[in-house]
N, C-alpha and C positions, 0 to 999 in steps of 0.2 A: 073701566077697571083702574085701581088705583096704583101707584107705584109701589115697587118692591126693592129693597135695598139688600144686596149680598155683599158681606165683607168676607175677605179671604186673606189667608197666609199659607205659605209654603216653605219648606226646608229651613225651619227654624233651628234644627240641630241644637236643642236645649239652650238657646240663647234668648230666651224671652225673660230677661232680667227684670228685677223689681220695677224700674222707672219705665221700661217698655210696657210691661204688663198693666201698669196702672193708666199709661195712655191709652192702650187698647181697649181697657175696660171702659175709660171715659168715652171714647169713640162709639162703642157699643151702645152704651146708655143713651147718648145723644141721638144716635140713629134710632134706635127702638122707641124713643119718645115721638118720632116724627113719622115712621114708616114701619110697616111689617118688615122684619129685618132677619136674615140668616147670617151665621158666622161659621164659616167652613174652612177646613184645612186640608191641603193637598199631600201631605205626607211627610215623613222626615222630621216630625217635630220632636223626636227625642235624639238623644246624643249617642245612644249605645251603638256598638258594634254588630256586625252581623254574626259573629261566631259565639260571642259570649252574651250574657244577659244578667241583670240585676235582680237577685231573688226578691228583693222588696218591690220590684216594680219601678215604674218611672214617675217621679214626683212632678214633671211638667204636666203629665195629663191630668193631676189633680188641679193644678192652676188653670189649664185651660177649661176644666169642668166648672170651676168656680167663675170664670169670666163669662161662661155661657156659650160654649161652643155648642152648634147644632149637631155636627157630624164631621169626621176626617175620613180620608182614605188612607189605607196602609202605605207607607213607603218602605224602601228596601231596609232602613233602620229599625222600622217596627216589626219586621218580619224575624222569625227564627225557624230553622228546619224541624225542631222538635215540637211536640204538642206542648210540653210543659214551658218550653221557651217562649213560644208565640203567645200563650195565654197570658203568662206572666208579664211579658213587654206591654200589655194592652189592659191589664186588669184594673188599672187605676182611672181609666177613662169613664166617665158617668155620663157618656153620649154615644151614639152609634158609631161603629168604625166600619167602613165600607171596603169591600174588595170582591168583584164579580168574577174575576179571572184565576181565582184560586181554588183548588179542589182538595179534598183531604184523601189520604190512602190509608188503607188497613184500618179503617174504623175511628180515626182520629176525629176529635171535635173541632170544629171551626169557631174562632173567637170573632168572627166578622159575619157581616150579611152583604148580599150583593148590591142592595139599592135601598132607598129610602123613598117612601112617599108620604107628602105631607100637604096639609091645608094651611096656606099662609096668606093671610088676608083673604083677598077675592080669589087666588090662584091655586090651582092643584099642582104641585111641583114634584118632579121626580128627579132623584140625585143617584147617579150610577158611579160606583167606586171602581177605579182601574189602576193597576200598578205594573210595573217592570217586572217581566218574569224572572224570578230568581232561580227557580229549578224547573226544568221541563222535562217531559217524556224522553226526550233524546239524550239527557244528560246522566252520567253514571251515578251521579249524586242523588238521583231520585231514589235510589235502593236504601239510603240512610234517612231519607226524608220523610215526614208525616204528611207533606204536601206538595203538589205541583201546580204549575201556572199554565194557563193557557194563554193564546195570543190576545193581548188587550184589545187591539183594533177590531179583530173578528168578533171578540165576545161583546165589545161595545155596541158594535152594528147589530148583533142579534137582540141585545137587550133593548136598545133603542127601537126597534120595530115593535117589540113587545109592549113597551111601556108608552110610546107615543100617543095612542088613542086614549090613554087614561089620565094625561096631565095637560096643562097649559103651558108650562115651562119644563123643559128638560135639560138637566144639567149632567155633564160628565166631569167627575172629580177626580183628577187623574195624577199619577206619579209615573209618568212614562217619557217626560221631555218633550220639549217643543216641536222636534221633527215628527215624532209619533202623534202628537196632538194635531199637527197639520194633516198627517195621514188619515187620522180618524175623521176629521172635519170633511176631507174629500170623499171618504167612503161611504158617508151617510148623509142625508140631509134632514135627519130626524132631531138631531141635538141642537139646542139653541145656544148653549154656553159651555165652553169648556174651560174649567179652572184647573190649571196645571202646575206641575212641580217636576223635580228631578235634575233639570237642566241648568237650574239657578238663573234662568232668564229674567232679566228685569225689563218688563214691557211697560213702558212709560205710557203708551196709548194701547188699547186693546188690538189685537190682529184679527182681521176679518178674512176667513177662509171659508169658501162655500156658503153655506147656511149659518155657519156658527161664528161666535165671537170667542177668541181665546185670550185669556188674561193669565199673568203670572207676576209674582212680586218679587223675583230675585232670591234672596236667601238671608239667613241669620236675623231675622226678626227686625229688619231695617224699616220695612214698610208694611202697611196693610193695604190691600186691594179694596176698593169700594166700586161696586157695579149697581147702577141704577137701571132696573127694568120698568120701562114705561109701556103703555099700551101698543106703541108702535116702534120702539126703539129699545137698544141696549147700549148704554154708554158706561165707560169704566174710567178710573183715575187711581192714582196712588195716594196715599197720605203716610207721612213720615212717623215712625214711632221713636225715632231719636230727636234730640234737640241740639 
């Protein structure tokens, strides 16, 4: 089985400026010329707040679409408690946006899907999206929200059991912070790779917890992570987007 490269970002907060975007585009093109390659984002790509939203949508999602992102997970910055707001925040993404632990209320439509299954080179790859619970069943704010969140670790374990038999490589694309990423890795041996965000942790070397390799690139589009999946190993490194 040949190698697979996964490039990843997280917590860019709308700071993927022209020079950094061009460098990322170059890296993506170079990797895709050599390997089957995925480009993933672990949330908070946009700079919007949690209360308001831009009626015109988020332009960085156009840029990410043009660069060739495969998928991203919802960060707290991409979420909005109203149906109109949640959809508007994501409507400029021309790639799948993932979140398995969010549920609609009162007939609201979801602008996300729980997971993605792909054939990449010689591998069947599953990607589960998980994010930090913004509104839960225990909060009074649930009464004014079109959506509620379940516990990401519990939901991740459930989906990992369901999807593992269908794939060769199972990825959790998370926006729950490093501590909860470690909890997820400890709670299941079915996930191979956790690409994280939310805690803005710069992991210069991958963290190995249980059966999983955990990676994260800090914040503000300073780095893109590069993971090489070989037949018997998963290795990761950081590539700078600034000069």
